[in-house]
N, C-alpha and C positions, 0 to 999 in steps of 0.2 A: 101821446105826442108831447115832447119836451116843451116847456114854456121858454120863450125867448125874451125875458123882460129885464135881464141884467144889463148894465151899461157896458160891461166887458164880456167877451166869451168866457165860458166856464173854465177854459184852459188858462186864462189870464186874469182871473179875479184877484184884486188886492187882498192880501192876508194881513189882518191886524192881530188876530189871536189864533194860535195853534195849540191844541190840547193833545198831549200824548198820554194815553191810558196804559199804565203798567210801568213801574220803575225797575225793570229787570234788565237782563243783558241785551235785549233788543231796544226797549223803550228808552233807557238812559242814553246810549250813544246816539240814537236817532234824535232825541230832544236836544242834545248838546250840539250836534252838527246843524240842526235847524236854527238854533240860537246863534251859532257862530257863522252861518252862511252870509255872504255878502248881500247887501241890499239889491233888490231887483229893480233895475232902472231907477225911477225917482221915488219909489215907494219907501216909506219908513220901515225899518226892520220890525218884524212882528214880535209880539210877546209870546213866549213859549212857556206853557205850563205842563208840568208832569203831575198827573193825577194818579194817586196811589191809595187804595182802600186802607183804612186804619185797622188792619188785622193784627192779632198778637204776633204773628211771624214777620210781617213786613211793614207795619205802621211806622217803625223807627226810621225808615228810609227818607221820609219827608224832612225830618230834622237834619239828617246828615246832608241831604242835597242842598237845603237852604243854607247850610254852613259851608257849602262849597266842597263837600267830600263825596266821593263816589261810593255808592252802596254796592257796587259790583266788585267782587274780590278778584284776586289774581293780578298778574302783571299785564296791564293794559296800556300800551304806549299811546300817548297823546290824550287819553281820556281824562286823567286827573287835571291836567293843565287847562284843557279846553273847558271842562266843567267849572273849575274855579273862576276862570275868566268870564264865562257866561253869566254865572251867578253874580259876580262882582259888578258886571256892567248893567245888571237889572233886566237883562233880556231873558233870563231863565229863572223860574222858581217852581217849587213843588207844593202840592196841597192835597188835603184829604177831601176837599169840598167839591162834590160833583156839580154844584151850581155854576162853576166856571164854564161849563159846557154851553151855557145860555148865550154867550157871546162868541162862540168859536166859529171861525171861518173854515177851519180844517181840523179834523179829529183823526189821530192815528191810534189804532187799537193794537197794542203789543202784548196781549195776554198769552198765557201758555195753554196749549192744548195737550193734555196728558191722556192717558188711557186708563180705564178701569177694566182689568182683565184684558180684553182685546177690543173694547168698545171706546170710542172717543169720549172724553170728559169735556163737554162744552160749557160747563157751568161758568167758568171765568169769562168766556166770550159772551155768553148770554147775559151775565150780569152787566157787562160793559154796554151791550145793546140796550138793556133795560134802563141804564143810566141816561143814554141818549133819549129814550122815550120820555123820561121824566123831565129832562132839562133842555133838550135841543129844540128851539122854536121852529115852527114851520115858516120858512121865509122864501116863498116862490121867486121873489125878485133876486135873491142871492143864495141859492141852496149851497150849504157847506159840503166840502169833500169829506167823506168818511172812508179812510184807507185802512184796510186790515193788513198788518205786517205779520200776522200769526201764520203758523203752519196749520193748514186745514186738511182734514181727511177728504179725499176726492169725493165730490158731490155735496159737501157741507155748505158751500155757498148757495146752491140751489135748494137744498132740502132743510137747512137749519137757519142760515143767516137771513136770507131774503124773506122767508115766511115769518120770521120773528119780527122783522122790521115792518112788514105789512100788518101784522097783528097790532103793532104799536101805533099804527096810523100813518106811517110814512109812505109816500109815493116817490119812487125813484125818478130823478131828473126834475121833479118839482120841489120836493122837500129836502133831498140830499142827493149827492153824486157818490155812488158806491163803487169801490174798487178794492182789488186784492193785489198785494205785492209781497209774497212771503219772503221773510228775511233769509239771507244767506250768511249771517254773521258766524264767527267762530271765536270762542274764548281765546284770549291772547292776541287777537287781531280785530277786535270789535270795530274800532274806528276805521281802520284800513279797509275792512271788508265792506262796510256800508258805503264808504267813499269811492272805492276803486273796483269792486266786483260788479260783473254784469247782474242785471236785475230783471225779473219778470214783472210785467205790469198788465193787469187784467181788470178793466172796468166792466160793469154789467150793461153799460150802454156806451156808444161812441163818445158822448159828452163826458162821461165819467172817466174813460180811458184818457182822453185829452187832458182833463184836469189833473189826473194822477201823474201823467208824464211831466207836465209843467211843474207840479209840486216836487217830484222826486229829483228833478234837475237841480234843485237847490242843494241837494245832498250828494247825489251820485255824480261826481265830477271826473272820475277816472275810468268808470265802467260804461257799458252800453245798456240802455234800457230796451227791453224786448217786449213790444205789445203782443198780447195773446188773449185767449178767452179764459174764463175762470176755471173751467174743468181742466184745461191743459196746465195752468199754473199750479193747481192743487196736485195734479198727478206728478208733475216734474219735481216739485219740492219734496214730496213724500218719497219719490223714487230715488232722489239723490242720496238721502240718508239711508233708505232701505237697501240700496245696492251697496253702499259702503259697509253696512252691517254684514251683508252677505260676504263681501270680500274679506272682511276681518275674520269671519268665521272660517273661511277657506284657508286664510293665512295661518290661523291657529292650528288647523288640521295638519298643514304642511310642516309647521314648526314642531309640532309634537312628534311627527314621524322623523324629522331630521335629528331631534334630540335623542330619540330612542335608538337611533342608528349612528350617532356620533358624527353627523354630517353638518357642515357649516351652512346654516340657513341663509345667511346673507350672501354667500357666493351663489347659492341656488337662486335666490331672489333676483340677483343681478342678471343671471343668464335667462331665467324665465321671463322677466319683464322685458328684456331686450327682444326675446323671441315674440312676445306679445305686442311689441312696439309701444310699450307703456312704461318706459324707464323713468326714474326720478333720482334725485340725489339725497333722499331722506335718510338713508342708512348712515351716510357719512356726515351730513349736515343736519343737526337736530332743529335748526330754524326753518327747514324746508318741510312743508306739509306733505306727507306721503300721498301720492296720487296715482301710483301704478296699479297694475293688476293685483300682484301680491303687495300687501301693505307691510307694516311693522308688527311683529308679534308682541302682544301686551298681556298684562294680567287679566284683562277682560274689557268689556265695552260698557261704558257708563255715560253719565251726563243727561241733560234734559231732552235730547233729540234722538240719537241713534237707537236707544232701547225701545222706542215707541213709534218712530215714523214709518217703519216697515209695516207695523200693525195698522197704522192709519191708512196706508196704501191699500190694505186688504179689507178695509171696513165692509165694503159691499160684496165681498166674494161669496158669502153664503147665499145671498139673493140670487146669484147666478149659478148656484150649485157647484162652485169651485172648491174642491176638497181641501181641508186644512192639512190632512196628514201627508199630502204630496206637495206641499208648498215649500219652495226653496226659502222663501222669506221666513216662514215659521221654523223650518229646520235650522236656519242660521241663528235665530233667536235662542233656540234651545241650546245650541252649541256655545254661544257666547255667554248665556247665563251659567253654564257649567264650567266656563273657563277658569275661574279662581280655584275651584276644586282640582282641576287638572293641573294647574300650575303648582298647587301645594304638593301634589304627588311628584311632580318634577323636582321641586325643592328637596323633598325628603330623599329622593333617589340620589341627588347630587350632594346633599349636606349631611345625610343621616337623619335619624329620628330627632324630632323637634320637641317632643313632650318634655316639660320641665326646663326647657332652655329659655334664656332671655332673648327675645327677638324684637328689634326695632324696625317698624315699618315706616319708611321715609316717603311721604306723599299720601295724604288722605284724599286729595282731590282726584277726580276721575281722569284728568289729563295734565300734561305739563303746563306750568305757569298759570294755571287757573285756580280759582278758589271754590269751584262748584263741586259739591259732594253727592248730588243726586245720582242714585244708582252706581255709586263708586265701587269698583271691584275691590279696592283696598279695604273697604269696610267689611265686605264679605270675607276676604282673606283673614282679617283680624278675628272675626267670629269663628272661623274654621280653626285657626291656631289656638284660640282659647279653648275650643272643644277638645283639642288634643292635650291640653294641659300646659301649653307654652305660656311664658310670662311676657306679655305684649305691651309695648309702648308704641304710640302712634304720633308722628310729627308731620306738620305741614306749615310752611311759613305764610301761606295765603289763606288758610282756613281759620275761622274764629272759634274759640272754645265754646261759644254759645250756639254753634251751628246746629240747626234742628235735626239734621240727618245723623249727626253723632249721637244725639240724645235718643232718637228713635232706635238706633242700632245698639244702644246700651254701652257706648264706647266713650262717652264724654269724660269719664274718670281716667281713662287711659291716654287721653290726648294731651299734648303739650305743644306750645310754640317755642319752647326752650330746647334748642338742638342738643346742647350738652346734657340736659336732663334726660333726653330721649335716648341718646346713644352711649352715654358713659357706662351704664350697667349692661349693655347688650353684648351677647356672645355672637349673634348673627345680625347682619344688616341686610334688609331687603329693600331694594329700590323699586318703589311702586309707581312713581310719577317722576319724569325726567325734568324736574324744576331746574332753572338756571342756578339756583342757590346750591343744589347738590352737584352740579357739574363744575361751575366756576369755583366753588368753595370746597372742592373735593379734599384737598390737602388738609384744610382746617378740620373738616368733618372726621377724617381718619385719625387726626391727632387727638380729637376728643373721644374717639371710640377705641380706647386703648385695650379693652378686654375683648373686642370683636376679633374673631379668628377667621370668619367666613363672610363673604358677600354674595348675595344672589341678586342679579339684575333682571327684573321682570319688565323693563321698559326701554331697553337700549340706551340707558343713561351713560354708561361707562364702557370703555374697551377693556379687554381682559387684563392688560398691564396696568390699568389705572388703580387697581385695588391692592397692589403689592405693598407689604408682603403677605396680605391676607389671601386665603384661598378664594378664588373667584369662580362662580358659575352663573350662567344666565340663559335666558331663552334664545335658542338659535345659535349657541356658541360651540357647536361641535367642531372638531378639528379637521375632519376629512372633507375633501372636495367632493361635490356631487357628481355622480356618474351621468354620462349623457342620457342613459335610459331614464334615470330619475327626473332629470330636467324635462325630457320629452313627456313623461307621464304627468308631471305637474302642469305643464302647459296644456296638454290634452284635457286634463281635469278641469282647468280653468275655463277652457272653451266650452266644455259641457255645462258647467255651472252658469256661464253667462248666457248660453242659449236657453237653458232652463228658465233663467230669470226673464229673458225677453219673451218667452212663450207665456209665462205667467202674467207679465204686464199686458201682453196682447189680449189675453183672455179677460183680464180685469177691465181693460179699455172697452171691449165689446159690451160687457155688462153695463158699464157706466153710460156709454153712449145710448144704449137702448132705453135706459130707465130715466136718465137725468139730463139728457141733452135734446130738448124738443125740436131744435132747428139745426141745420147744418152749421150755422155760425157758432152754436154752442158746443159742437162736438170736438173731441180731441182725436187727432190722428197719430198713429205710431211714429210716422216720419217726423212730425213736428215735435212730439215728445222727445224723441232721440236727439233731434237738432238742438233743442233748448237745454236738455240735460247736459249736453256736451259743453255748454258755457259755464258750468259749475266750476268754481275755482279749485275745488278739491278733487276734481276728476270724476266724471260720471259718463263713461263711454258705454252705452248700452248696445249690445250686439243686435243684429237682426234675428228674428225668430228662425228656428230650424230644427231639424231632427237631432235628438240627443242620444248618444250611444255611451254605454259604460266604458270606462277605461280599464283595460286588462293588460297593461304592459308588464315588463319583467322586473320592475324595481321593487315590487311588493307594496307600493303606496296605494292605499285605499281611502276613499273619501265618502263620508255619509252624505255630503251635499251632492256629489256626483251621482250617487245612487238615487237620491231623491229626484234630481233633475232628469235622470234617465228613466223615471217611472212611467212616462208616457201618458200621464193624466192631462197635462197641459200641452195640447198639440199646437204646432205652428198654424197660423191662419192660412187660408187658401192663397195661392199665388196671386199677387196684385192687391191683396187686402191691406188696408191701413197705411 
């Protein structure tokens, strides 16, 4: 029974100190927006502290933050200015000292959940919880809010977080109010996404949900807050990125077919997405985030989220006997991991042999206008080119030469932030990430690359005429219009994949509800998962489950994902279920 001893309801307790654990791409903008938020009624603005462990890789962030500099790389509108102003005003500072938790009225945990193999790595999260156990006092009169902004594998709140807090001696609603609100940020739009995107809010008790909603209204001023339960929030967040990973894999299959047959992928994409009622303007406007059924073909899929969130979604699949070898999610991961090698084959088909040639890779980051290199396909491509005997240089305006991923890949000596030094000796330019610097500065770039005779565009950065007088080739740039039969086959294939994904999610949901949702209030329903997933700003329209049949049209297009979805292992639920 919750104690009712505070002067104000839990949803309106004054906040004097907020501690954000984790100075990464979620924690930094969250702390900045909390520090910049207007005062609530007559309360004085709270002090916001960013707590970052003093590790060899990340300890430097505290000094940078306290000097008013963002440790988050890439082009992040509003973030540098808001950060500098918050630090200058004294409302924001960073520290390595976990003792600051002792006076916290709210704690935001913004740690990364990675995977080892296909199992969640909870060590950063558990370390944050242990820091609470060591420093957070038990204050029944005013229990602090503990809000997890992390992406969690479905069931982690019930099976990892709450048991750990119990072991540490915390009682919910008495010693703390525990809630989950997984972040929907995106590099290049960190501040805008936190401020304007819809957000899921799940407390472990009604009091915790109320407190989290009141707290997040300080930051989320343009989006809608959606109260739900923890299992639903976990499922939806993992699904959003997992389904995007699947769509990217299917997009890659379609693009490889169109390139092999000289068909214009972008014309096909426009017709197919119109037929799917999922059109967007991303092909023509590179500031638009792709949200359609078919996305934009790229060198591969990287970053801190997409390569692992689908695997987080499937964490408990083995417990329910759901086979890995017929999983659409796993099949998509395999296709996306193989994408850089497939693109290299397309490059050699278009450009000729690359062994012994000087190749400049433009964009080491995993996506446009970001500085993040985790799982970057450009680094994979660089290694593959070196294996062929190519002479490789690697450039990125947003990545630092000390980047740990460059060192791990053995590419630090090949990397430079000097564009002239990267492109001047190159015979071939490969656009790997569509940074604004490469688009807006195209003329200057080409003027520096006097020896380059060929350009390969692996990220839809340029149009064919943009490279003149160099020879241009790129993903999806075939000259022929798609036949009506090919459009119909691609649309039918997408429908098969989306039904296969829905069947897999329904099967996972049944396992999770049976094992980790002890009461109806804890359970997730497929209808609610689909409804909340549709609020994702990057597009997450999950189909209803249904029978899946193989596509056998006359175009010749074949998809490994369609074959996987049509394997019949994940059957649709009975009529009326979920």
